[in-house]
C-alpha positions as CSV (number, residue, x, y, z in Angstrom):
1,X,-26.6,9.9,31.9
2,X,-24.0,11.5,34.3
3,X,-20.0,11.6,33.6
4,X,-18.3,10.5,30.7
5,X,-19.4,7.6,28.5
6,X,-17.7,5.7,26.2
7,X,-18.2,2.5,24.3
8,X,-15.2,0.1,22.5
9,X,-15.5,-2.8,20.1
10,X,-13.0,-4.4,17.9
11,X,-13.1,-7.6,15.4
12,X,-12.8,-10.6,18.0
13,X,-9.3,-12.2,16.3
14,X,-7.5,-8.8,17.1
15,X,-8.3,-9.0,20.9
16,X,-4.9,-9.1,22.9
17,X,-2.4,-7.9,20.2
18,X,-0.5,-5.2,19.3
19,X,0.5,-3.7,16.1
20,X,3.5,-1.2,15.9
21,X,4.6,0.8,12.8
22,X,7.2,3.3,13.2
23,X,5.8,5.8,16.3
24,X,2.8,4.6,16.1
25,X,1.7,1.7,18.5
26,X,-2.3,0.1,18.6
27,X,-2.6,-2.1,21.6
28,X,-6.2,-4.0,21.3
29,X,-5.7,-4.8,25.2
30,X,-8.2,-7.3,26.7
31,X,-8.4,-4.9,29.8
32,X,-10.1,-2.4,27.8
33,X,-11.6,-3.9,24.8
34,X,-12.6,-7.4,26.1
35,X,-16.0,-7.6,27.1
36,X,-19.4,-10.1,26.0
37,X,-18.9,-11.0,22.3
38,X,-21.7,-10.0,20.2
39,X,-22.3,-10.4,16.4
40,X,-21.8,-7.3,14.2
41,X,-25.7,-6.5,13.6
42,X,-26.0,-6.4,17.2
43,X,-22.7,-4.4,17.7
44,X,-24.3,-1.7,15.0
45,X,-27.8,-1.8,17.3
46,X,-25.9,-1.0,20.5
47,X,-23.7,1.6,18.8
48,X,-26.7,3.1,16.9
49,X,-28.7,3.6,19.8
50,X,-26.4,5.2,21.9
51,X,-24.3,7.2,19.5
52,X,-25.6,10.6,20.3
53,X,-25.0,9.9,24.4
54,X,-21.5,8.2,24.3
55,X,-18.6,10.8,24.8
56,X,-16.1,8.7,22.7
57,X,-16.6,5.3,20.7
58,X,-13.6,3.4,19.9
59,X,-13.5,0.7,17.0
60,X,-10.9,-1.3,15.5
61,X,-10.9,-3.6,12.9
62,X,-11.6,-4.5,9.2
63,X,-15.3,-6.5,10.0
64,X,-16.7,-3.7,12.1
65,X,-15.8,-0.7,10.5
66,X,-16.9,-1.9,7.4
67,X,-20.2,-3.3,8.8
68,X,-20.8,0.2,10.4
69,X,-19.9,1.7,7.5
70,X,-22.3,-0.2,5.5
71,X,-25.0,0.7,8.1
72,X,-24.2,4.4,7.2
73,X,-23.2,4.9,11.1
74,X,-19.6,5.8,10.0
75,X,-17.6,7.0,7.4
76,X,-14.5,4.5,6.6
77,X,-12.7,6.8,4.8
78,X,-11.7,8.5,8.2
79,X,-10.3,5.7,9.7
80,X,-6.4,5.1,10.3
81,X,-4.5,2.2,9.5
82,X,-1.7,0.9,11.4
83,X,0.1,-2.6,10.1
84,X,-2.6,-2.4,7.9
85,X,-5.6,-2.5,10.8
86,X,-8.4,-0.1,10.6
87,X,-9.2,2.2,13.7
88,X,-11.3,5.1,14.3
89,X,-12.1,7.2,17.1
90,X,-15.3,9.1,17.2
91,X,-15.4,12.0,19.8
92,X,-18.1,14.1,20.8
93,X,-17.7,17.5,22.3
């Protein structure tokens, strides 16, 4: 693969919403996160197959983060929360 590769996913009910807490603003914009809606199992398969080649993976939502943690792909303890919505960014250096 050439260039920067990134993957983003969120819980579908969060799509299009903005969460603001103090100086932190978490925007789950349709322009960035909307794509083909898939289930949790398929999402974890896509991430597992691509985790080593992606420069960045952005994940927002309780359901997807808990599922990826259960699949041992991420540690949910690393997630930050804004308005009690967990979000995590994995960056490959």
